[in-house]
VMD Tcl script that builds the backbone (N, CA, C; Angstrom):
set m [mol new atoms 177]
animate dup $m
set s [atomselect $m all]
$s set {name element resname resid chain x y z} {
  {N N MET 1 A -57.973 -0.430 -135.329}
  {CA C MET 1 A -57.336 -0.159 -134.050}
  {C C MET 1 A -58.251 -0.649 -132.936}
  {N N PRO 2 A -57.741 -1.448 -132.008}
  {CA C PRO 2 A -58.588 -1.951 -130.923}
  {C C PRO 2 A -58.988 -0.823 -129.970}
  {N N ASP 3 A -60.100 -1.036 -129.275}
  {CA C ASP 3 A -60.549 -0.042 -128.296}
  {C C ASP 3 A -59.537 0.054 -127.164}
  {N N LEU 4 A -59.166 1.272 -126.844}
  {CA C LEU 4 A -58.244 1.504 -125.737}
  {C C LEU 4 A -59.032 1.541 -124.435}
  {N N PRO 5 A -58.418 1.129 -123.330}
  {CA C PRO 5 A -59.136 1.171 -122.055}
  {C C PRO 5 A -59.365 2.620 -121.614}
  {N N ILE 6 A -60.447 2.829 -120.892}
  {CA C ILE 6 A -60.731 4.146 -120.328}
  {C C ILE 6 A -59.985 4.244 -119.004}
  {N N LEU 7 A -59.108 5.220 -118.923}
  {CA C LEU 7 A -58.271 5.426 -117.749}
  {C C LEU 7 A -58.444 6.851 -117.241}
  {N N PRO 8 A -58.051 7.122 -115.988}
  {CA C PRO 8 A -58.097 8.511 -115.515}
  {C C PRO 8 A -57.303 9.416 -116.460}
  {N N GLY 9 A -57.894 10.547 -116.790}
  {CA C GLY 9 A -57.289 11.475 -117.738}
  {C C GLY 9 A -57.836 11.337 -119.143}
  {N N SER 10 A -58.581 10.254 -119.409}
  {CA C SER 10 A -59.165 10.050 -120.737}
  {C C SER 10 A -60.292 11.044 -120.988}
  {N N THR 11 A -60.419 11.460 -122.233}
  {CA C THR 11 A -61.557 12.269 -122.653}
  {C C THR 11 A -62.622 11.301 -123.149}
  {N N VAL 12 A -63.840 11.424 -122.636}
  {CA C VAL 12 A -64.914 10.502 -122.976}
  {C C VAL 12 A -66.177 11.269 -123.362}
  {N N VAL 13 A -67.068 10.559 -124.067}
  {CA C VAL 13 A -68.384 11.082 -124.425}
  {C C VAL 13 A -69.421 10.115 -123.868}
  {N N VAL 14 A -70.482 10.645 -123.280}
  {CA C VAL 14 A -71.556 9.821 -122.735}
  {C C VAL 14 A -72.466 9.383 -123.886}
  {N N ARG 15 A -72.730 8.085 -123.980}
  {CA C ARG 15 A -73.611 7.516 -124.998}
  {C C ARG 15 A -74.714 6.713 -124.308}
  {N N ASP 16 A -75.673 7.421 -123.748}
  {CA C ASP 16 A -76.812 6.808 -123.051}
  {C C ASP 16 A -78.028 7.698 -123.287}
  {N N ALA 17 A -78.952 7.223 -124.110}
  {CA C ALA 17 A -80.122 8.026 -124.479}
  {C C ALA 17 A -80.977 8.397 -123.269}
  {N N ARG 18 A -80.864 7.660 -122.167}
  {CA C ARG 18 A -81.673 7.941 -120.971}
  {C C ARG 18 A -81.014 8.945 -120.027}
  {N N SER 19 A -79.780 9.336 -120.321}
  {CA C SER 19 A -79.046 10.239 -119.441}
  {C C SER 19 A -79.170 11.682 -119.913}
  {N N ILE 20 A -79.280 12.611 -118.964}
  {CA C ILE 20 A -79.297 14.024 -119.340}
  {C C ILE 20 A -77.929 14.469 -119.828}
  {N N TYR 21 A -76.898 13.660 -119.603}
  {CA C TYR 21 A -75.547 13.971 -120.051}
  {C C TYR 21 A -75.211 13.325 -121.394}
  {N N ASN 22 A -76.198 12.738 -122.065}
  {CA C ASN 22 A -75.975 12.090 -123.355}
  {C C ASN 22 A -75.347 13.091 -124.339}
  {N N GLY 23 A -74.196 12.719 -124.903}
  {CA C GLY 23 A -73.508 13.572 -125.858}
  {C C GLY 23 A -72.514 14.529 -125.233}
  {N N TYR 24 A -72.506 14.646 -123.905}
  {CA C TYR 24 A -71.561 15.539 -123.238}
  {C C TYR 24 A -70.167 14.928 -123.267}
  {N N LYS 25 A -69.158 15.772 -123.405}
  {CA C LYS 25 A -67.766 15.345 -123.392}
  {C C LYS 25 A -67.149 15.780 -122.066}
  {N N GLY 26 A -66.412 14.861 -121.421}
  {CA C GLY 26 A -65.783 15.180 -120.151}
  {C C GLY 26 A -64.477 14.428 -119.973}
  {N N PHE 27 A -63.881 14.608 -118.796}
  {CA C PHE 27 A -62.596 13.996 -118.464}
  {C C PHE 27 A -62.771 13.042 -117.295}
  {N N VAL 28 A -62.243 11.832 -117.429}
  {CA C VAL 28 A -62.319 10.845 -116.358}
  {C C VAL 28 A -61.364 11.259 -115.244}
  {N N GLN 29 A -61.896 11.378 -114.027}
  {CA C GLN 29 A -61.083 11.752 -112.871}
  {C C GLN 29 A -60.626 10.529 -112.089}
  {N N ARG 30 A -61.525 9.561 -111.909}
  {CA C ARG 30 A -61.161 8.335 -111.186}
  {C C ARG 30 A -62.119 7.219 -111.576}
  {N N LEU 31 A -61.685 5.980 -111.304}
  {CA C LEU 31 A -62.474 4.785 -111.591}
  {C C LEU 31 A -62.717 4.028 -110.305}
  {N N SER 32 A -63.890 3.414 -110.204}
  {CA C SER 32 A -64.219 2.591 -109.058}
  {C C SER 32 A -65.148 1.478 -109.528}
  {N N GLY 33 A -64.608 0.282 -109.653}
  {CA C GLY 33 A -65.413 -0.837 -110.133}
  {C C GLY 33 A -65.865 -0.596 -111.562}
  {N N SER 34 A -67.171 -0.578 -111.777}
  {CA C SER 34 A -67.715 -0.365 -113.124}
  {C C SER 34 A -68.224 1.058 -113.310}
  {N N GLN 35 A -67.776 1.977 -112.464}
  {CA C GLN 35 A -68.194 3.381 -112.522}
  {C C GLN 35 A -66.977 4.279 -112.763}
  {N N ALA 36 A -67.246 5.434 -113.373}
  {CA C ALA 36 A -66.197 6.436 -113.568}
  {C C ALA 36 A -66.712 7.776 -113.082}
  {N N ALA 37 A -65.862 8.529 -112.416}
  {CA C ALA 37 A -66.187 9.905 -112.042}
  {C C ALA 37 A -65.708 10.776 -113.197}
  {N N VAL 38 A -66.676 11.434 -113.866}
  {CA C VAL 38 A -66.371 12.230 -115.052}
  {C C VAL 38 A -66.604 13.702 -114.730}
  {N N LEU 39 A -65.610 14.532 -115.064}
  {CA C LEU 39 A -65.705 15.972 -114.847}
  {C C LEU 39 A -66.167 16.636 -116.135}
  {N N PHE 40 A -67.298 17.338 -116.039}
  {CA C PHE 40 A -67.821 18.123 -117.153}
  {C C PHE 40 A -67.574 19.592 -116.838}
  {N N GLU 41 A -67.050 20.314 -117.819}
  {CA C GLU 41 A -66.780 21.742 -117.644}
  {C C GLU 41 A -67.519 22.495 -118.734}
  {N N GLY 42 A -68.099 23.629 -118.373}
  {CA C GLY 42 A -68.794 24.410 -119.382}
  {C C GLY 42 A -68.998 25.830 -118.938}
  {N N GLY 43 A -68.309 26.741 -119.577}
  {CA C GLY 43 A -68.486 28.144 -119.246}
  {C C GLY 43 A -68.144 28.427 -117.802}
  {N N ASN 44 A -69.154 28.771 -117.005}
  {CA C ASN 44 A -68.921 29.128 -115.604}
  {C C ASN 44 A -69.321 28.010 -114.638}
  {N N TRP 45 A -69.403 26.763 -115.109}
  {CA C TRP 45 A -69.770 25.669 -114.209}
  {C C TRP 45 A -68.874 24.458 -114.439}
  {N N ASP 46 A -68.672 23.680 -113.379}
  {CA C ASP 46 A -67.993 22.386 -113.408}
  {C C ASP 46 A -68.881 21.410 -112.660}
  {N N LYS 47 A -68.937 20.174 -113.142}
  {CA C LYS 47 A -69.773 19.173 -112.477}
  {C C LYS 47 A -69.054 17.840 -112.536}
  {N N LEU 48 A -68.954 17.160 -111.402}
  {CA C LEU 48 A -68.358 15.833 -111.310}
  {C C LEU 48 A -69.493 14.841 -111.113}
  {N N VAL 49 A -69.630 13.897 -112.061}
  {CA C VAL 49 A -70.757 12.961 -112.060}
  {C C VAL 49 A -70.218 11.537 -112.162}
  {N N THR 50 A -70.821 10.611 -111.422}
  {CA C THR 50 A -70.477 9.192 -111.509}
  {C C THR 50 A -71.346 8.548 -112.582}
  {N N ILE 51 A -70.692 7.916 -113.553}
  {CA C ILE 51 A -71.382 7.345 -114.709}
  {C C ILE 51 A -70.863 5.929 -114.946}
  {N N PRO 52 A -71.741 4.982 -115.316}
  {CA C PRO 52 A -71.286 3.620 -115.620}
  {C C PRO 52 A -70.333 3.605 -116.817}
  {N N LEU 53 A -69.265 2.827 -116.714}
  {CA C LEU 53 A -68.286 2.734 -117.795}
  {C C LEU 53 A -68.903 2.259 -119.105}
  {N N LYS 54 A -69.913 1.394 -119.030}
  {CA C LYS 54 A -70.490 0.841 -120.268}
  {C C LYS 54 A -71.192 1.911 -121.104}
  {N N THR 55 A -71.489 3.076 -120.531}
  {CA C THR 55 A -72.150 4.141 -121.294}
  {C C THR 55 A -71.157 5.193 -121.793}
  {N N LEU 56 A -69.864 4.948 -121.622}
  {CA C LEU 56 A -68.855 5.915 -122.048}
  {C C LEU 56 A -68.075 5.385 -123.244}
  {N N GLU 57 A -67.681 6.302 -124.124}
  {CA C GLU 57 A -66.779 5.946 -125.203}
  {C C GLU 57 A -65.695 7.018 -125.286}
  {N N GLN 58 A -64.512 6.599 -125.689}
  {CA C GLN 58 A -63.411 7.558 -125.780}
  {C C GLN 58 A -63.643 8.528 -126.914}
  {N N ALA 59 A -63.282 9.786 -126.661}
  {CA C ALA 59 A -63.457 10.825 -127.687}
  {C C ALA 59 A -62.178 11.027 -128.458}
}
mol reanalyze $m
mol bondsrecalc $m
mol representation Tube
mol addrep $m
């Protein structure tokens, strides 16, 4: 199956050993150029972080 494009609403996992978010699963909120705004939710916190698309993979 070919890789599907990452679009708003996609569930993604961060794959960047240099990022503190490596391995975190989140939801793409919006795209801008080569960046994605990813929403991470966990317990009593939510965080919206801009991450390069090349470090994301669909979950």
